[in-house]
C-alpha positions in Angstrom: 154.0 67.3 130.7 156.5 70.1 131.4 153.9 72.7 130.4 151.4 71.4 132.9 154.0 71.5 135.7 155.0 75.1 134.6 151.3 76.2 134.7 150.9 74.7 138.2 154.0 76.6 139.4 152.6 79.8 138.0 149.3 79.1 139.9 151.3 78.7 143.1 153.1 82.0 142.3 149.8 83.7 142.1 148.6 82.1 145.3 151.7 83.3 147.1 151.1 86.8 145.9 147.5 86.8 147.1 148.4 85.2 150.4 151.1 87.8 151.1 148.6 90.6 150.7 145.4 89.4 152.2 144.6 89.8 155.9 142.6 91.7 158.4 140.8 88.8 160.1 143.7 87.3 162.0 146.3 90.0 161.7 147.4 92.8 159.5 147.3 93.0 155.7 150.4 93.2 153.4 152.6 91.8 156.1 155.7 91.1 154.0 156.3 93.7 151.2 159.8 92.2 150.6 158.3 88.8 149.9 155.9 90.3 147.4 158.8 92.1 145.7 160.8 88.9 145.6 158.0 87.3 143.5 159.0 89.7 140.7 162.0 89.7 138.3 164.6 92.4 139.1 163.0 94.7 136.5 159.5 93.6 137.2 156.5 95.9 136.9 153.4 96.2 139.1 150.8 98.3 137.4 147.5 99.1 139.1 146.9 102.4 137.4 144.8 104.5 137.7 143.5 103.3 141.0 146.4 101.7 142.9 149.7 103.0 141.6 152.7 101.8 139.6 156.1 100.4 140.5 159.0 99.2 138.5 161.8 97.1 140.0 161.8 95.3 143.4 162.7 98.3 145.5 159.7 100.3 144.2 157.4 97.3 144.4 158.4 96.8 148.1 157.8 100.5 148.8 154.4 100.5 147.2 153.3 97.4 149.1 154.5 99.1 152.3 151.9 101.8 151.7 149.2 99.2 151.1 149.7 98.1 154.7 147.3 100.9 155.7 144.4 98.8 154.5 142.9 97.0 157.5 141.1 94.3 155.6 141.5 92.8 152.1 140.7 89.5 150.4 141.6 88.7 146.7 139.5 86.1 144.9 141.2 85.1 141.7 139.6 82.8 139.2 139.5 81.6 135.6 143.3 81.4 135.1 144.4 81.2 131.5 148.1 80.5 131.4 150.1 80.1 128.2 153.7 78.8 128.5 156.3 79.1 125.8 159.7 77.9 127.0 161.0 80.2 129.8 158.2 82.8 129.3 154.5 82.7 129.9 151.4 84.9 130.0 148.5 84.8 132.3 145.0 86.2 132.6 142.9 86.0 135.7 139.5 87.4 136.8 139.5 89.0 140.2 137.2 90.2 142.9 138.8 92.1 145.7 136.9 93.0 148.8 138.5 95.5 151.1 138.1 98.0 153.9 139.8 101.3 153.4 141.8 103.1 156.2 138.8 105.3 156.7 136.6 102.3 157.3 134.7 102.2 154.0 133.9 98.8 152.4 134.7 98.4 148.7 134.2 95.9 145.9 136.8 95.9 143.2 136.5 93.8 140.0 138.9 93.4 137.2 141.4 91.4 135.3 145.0 90.6 136.1 147.0 90.5 132.9 150.5 89.1 133.6 153.8 88.1 132.1 156.1 85.6 133.7 159.7 84.5 133.3 161.5 81.4 134.6 164.3 82.3 136.9 166.9 80.1 138.6 164.7 79.8 141.6 161.4 79.4 139.8 158.7 81.4 138.0 158.6 85.2 138.6 156.3 88.0 137.6 157.8 90.0 134.8 154.7 92.3 134.8 151.5 92.3 136.7 148.8 94.7 135.6 145.3 95.0 137.1 142.7 96.3 134.7 139.9 97.6 136.9 136.4 97.0 135.7 134.7 98.5 138.8 135.6 99.9 142.2 132.5 100.7 144.1 131.3 101.2 147.7 129.8 98.0 149.1 126.5 99.8 149.9 126.0 101.0 146.4 127.2 98.2 144.3 128.6 98.4 140.8 125.2 99.1 139.2 124.7 102.4 141.0 128.3 103.6 141.1 130.8 101.7 139.0 134.0 103.7 139.5 134.7 105.3 142.8 138.1 106.7 142.2 139.5 108.9 139.4 143.0 108.7 140.9 145.1 106.6 143.3 143.0 105.8 146.4 146.1 105.6 148.5 146.9 109.3 148.0 145.7 111.6 150.7 142.0 112.5 150.5 140.9 109.7 148.2 139.7 107.3 150.9 
């Protein structure tokens, strides 16, 4: 029974993460970078390379998510969770579809997998590492069949939007 409760708490952790980032229909996106950072262990890793950057530790994660605030619209759809719990550690695997509008008003589809590690902390489950493995990032108008990978580098760097 404890494993099921732990899995449900990790599902809630993921939902908090997504909810802190999504927006653009009733207000800005990425409204609380500190809250996102607090979902991670002190030495947690957020890895979206090559398309969205890399951050290690809460301070870098907060700083990275502050830059993501330039995105005017974003919605994460996460599905198919596979969560394996072993004591105070767990792993997770999620499919994801991310729809977004870039700061230069381009609509994008991004598909991929979240591959995650979690640790139990005194105040609940935290991300130890969160890696997004991009399968496709493509302009809405073209779709993934015509142009699968839009970026060769970080789209948040100047000139890539």
